C-alpha positions in Angstrom: -15.5 60.0 23.7 -11.8 60.6 23.7 -9.6 63.0 21.6 -7.6 60.9 19.1 -4.0 61.8 18.6 -3.4 61.3 14.9 0.4 60.9 14.5 0.6 59.3 11.0 -2.0 61.1 8.8 0.1 60.7 5.7 0.1 56.9 5.9 -3.2 56.8 4.1 -1.7 58.2 1.0 -0.2 56.0 -1.7 3.6 55.9 -2.2 3.2 57.7 -5.5 1.2 60.5 -3.9 3.6 60.8 -1.1 6.5 61.0 -3.6 4.7 63.7 -5.5 4.0 65.7 -2.4 7.6 65.4 -1.2 9.1 66.8 -4.3 10.7 70.3 -4.0 8.6 71.4 -7.0 5.3 70.7 -5.1 6.6 72.8 -2.1 7.7 75.6 -4.3 4.6 75.9 -6.5 2.2 75.4 -3.7 -1.2 73.7 -3.7 -4.3 74.2 -5.9 -6.2 75.5 -2.9 -4.1 76.9 0.0 -4.3 79.2 3.0 -2.1 82.2 2.9 -2.8 82.7 6.6 0.4 81.4 8.3 -1.2 78.5 10.1 1.9 76.2 10.0 4.0 78.9 11.8 1.9 78.4 14.9 1.6 74.7 14.9 1.9 73.2 18.4 1.8 69.5 19.3 -0.7 68.6 22.0 1.2 65.5 23.1 -0.9 63.2 25.3 -3.5 65.8 26.3 -7.1 65.8 25.2 -6.8 69.5 24.1 -7.0 69.4 20.3 -9.8 72.0 20.5 -7.9 74.6 22.5 -4.7 73.8 20.5 -6.5 74.2 17.1 -8.2 77.4 18.4 -4.8 78.8 19.4 -3.2 77.9 16.0 -6.0 79.7 14.1 -6.1 82.7 16.4 -2.4 83.3 16.5 -2.1 82.9 12.7 -4.9 85.5 12.1 -3.2 87.9 14.5 0.3 87.1 13.1 1.7 86.7 16.6 1.7 84.1 19.3 -0.7 85.7 21.7 -2.6 82.6 22.8 -1.0 79.8 24.7 -3.0 76.6 24.1 -2.4 75.2 27.6 -3.7 78.4 29.1 -6.6 78.4 26.7 -7.4 74.8 27.7 -7.5 75.8 31.4 -9.7 78.8 30.7 -12.1 76.7 28.6 -12.5 74.2 31.4 -14.5 76.9 33.2 -18.1 77.8 32.2 -18.7 81.1 30.4 -21.5 83.6 29.9 -22.3 84.4 26.3 -22.2 87.9 25.0 -25.2 89.6 23.3 -28.6 90.9 24.4 -29.6 87.7 26.1 -26.6 86.3 28.1 -26.7 82.7 28.9 -24.3 80.2 30.5 -22.1 78.3 28.1 -20.3 75.0 28.9 -17.4 75.2 26.5 -15.9 71.8 27.2 -15.9 68.8 29.5 -12.9 69.7 31.7 -9.6 68.2 30.4 -11.5 66.1 27.8 -13.9 67.0 25.0 -14.4 70.5 23.6 -17.7 71.5 22.0 -17.8 73.5 18.8 -19.9 76.2 20.5 -17.3 76.4 23.2 -14.6 77.2 20.6 -16.7 80.0 19.0 -17.7 81.4 22.4 -14.1 81.7 23.5 -13.1 83.3 20.2 -15.9 85.8 20.3 -15.0 86.7 23.9 -11.6 87.6 22.5 -12.7 89.8 19.7 -12.9 87.3 16.8 -15.9 86.7 14.5 -16.6 82.9 14.8 -19.5 80.6 14.0 -20.0 76.9 13.7 -22.3 74.8 11.7 -23.2 71.2 10.9 -23.6 69.6 7.4 -20.6 71.3 5.9 -19.5 70.3 2.4 -16.3 70.0 0.4 -17.6 72.9 -1.7 -17.8 75.1 1.4 -14.3 74.1 2.5 -12.9 74.9 -0.9 -14.8 78.2 -0.9 -13.3 79.1 2.4 -9.8 78.3 1.1 -10.4 80.5 -1.9 -11.8 83.3 0.3 -9.1 82.8 3.0 -11.6 82.1 5.8 -9.8 80.2 8.6 -11.6 76.9 9.2 -11.5 74.1 11.7 -13.2 70.8 11.2 -14.3 68.0 13.6 -13.7 64.4 12.6 -14.0 61.1 14.4 -15.5 57.8 15.1 -17.9 58.5 18.0 -19.7 55.1 17.9 -16.7 52.8 17.7 -16.4 49.7 19.8 -13.8 46.9 20.0 -14.9 43.6 21.6 -17.5 45.4 23.5 -15.2 48.2 24.7 -15.9 51.7 23.7 -13.0 53.3 21.8 -14.8 56.2 20.2 -12.8 59.3 19.4 -13.1 62.9 18.0 -10.5 65.4 16.8 -10.3 69.0 15.8 -7.8 70.4 13.3 -7.3 73.4 11.1 -7.7 73.3 7.4 -4.7 74.4 5.4 -5.1 73.2 1.8 -6.5 70.8 -0.8 -4.9 69.1 -3.8 -7.2 67.2 -6.2 -6.4 63.5 -6.4 -4.2 63.8 -3.3 -6.2 65.0 -0.4 -6.6 67.7 2.2 -3.8 69.3 4.2 -4.2 70.3 7.8 -2.3 72.0 10.6 -2.9 69.3 13.1 -2.1 69.6 16.8 -2.4 65.8 17.1 0.7 65.2 15.1 4.3 66.2 15.9 6.5 67.8 13.3 8.6 65.2 11.4 11.9 66.6 10.2 12.2 63.8 7.6 9.1 64.9 5.7 9.1 68.2 3.8 5.4 68.9 4.7 5.2 67.5 8.2 8.5 69.3 9.1 6.5 72.6 8.4 3.5 71.5 10.5 1.4 70.4 7.5 -0.2 67.0 7.6 -2.2 65.2 4.8 -5.3 63.1 4.9 -6.8 61.4 1.8 -10.2 62.8 0.8 -12.1 59.5 1.3 -11.1 58.9 4.9 -11.6 62.6 5.7 -15.1 62.7 4.4 -16.0 59.5 6.2 -14.7 60.7 9.5 -16.1 64.2 9.0 -19.5 62.7 8.3 -19.4 60.8 11.5 -19.2 64.1 13.4 -22.1 65.6 11.3 -19.6 67.5 9.1 -19.0 70.2 11.8 -17.0 73.1 10.7 -15.9 76.2 12.6 -15.2 79.5 10.7 -13.1 82.3 12.2 -12.4 85.9 11.0 -10.9 88.9 12.6 
């Protein structure tokens, strides 16, 4: 299962919605639900790598710290190696398949090893995501199409990105390492990328609605 590089997340929005979002007023007034943690400041584009997990982890960790302490390429290399969990009963942890897929428990293990509070869960909900936005809990989600085939060829994919905001009737905003900044778009130039709610919920459900929560 490969990591998908989503370079045109806004294309699923209607022209009217894109016009609304592109207006200076929308940028000035902000969103109905929005992170105050400076996630967009630490956006990094993963390019052709399969490192969306380490990149999203680094975006969230750096934003919570307010400084660029984690280099996603270094994090990816470190996560390639097995770890030993902390706690009263240490056990080996495979955090990712080297240079490919990152597991949610691998992300939380790495963050805990570096002093963060982190947990992951399945069967998340929109209500939980909105609650996290209200409570300013940094959240990553896993989306994908893991069982996708094309003419008998497996083309499944999965992707990790950090939740930034939500606007009813428009969709969800993410700081997405799979997308490069676009200087011609007022949101994407800041490292914020939109996905409509319907496609997000479908792709999130495909990955069992996995969500990863991070706190200092």
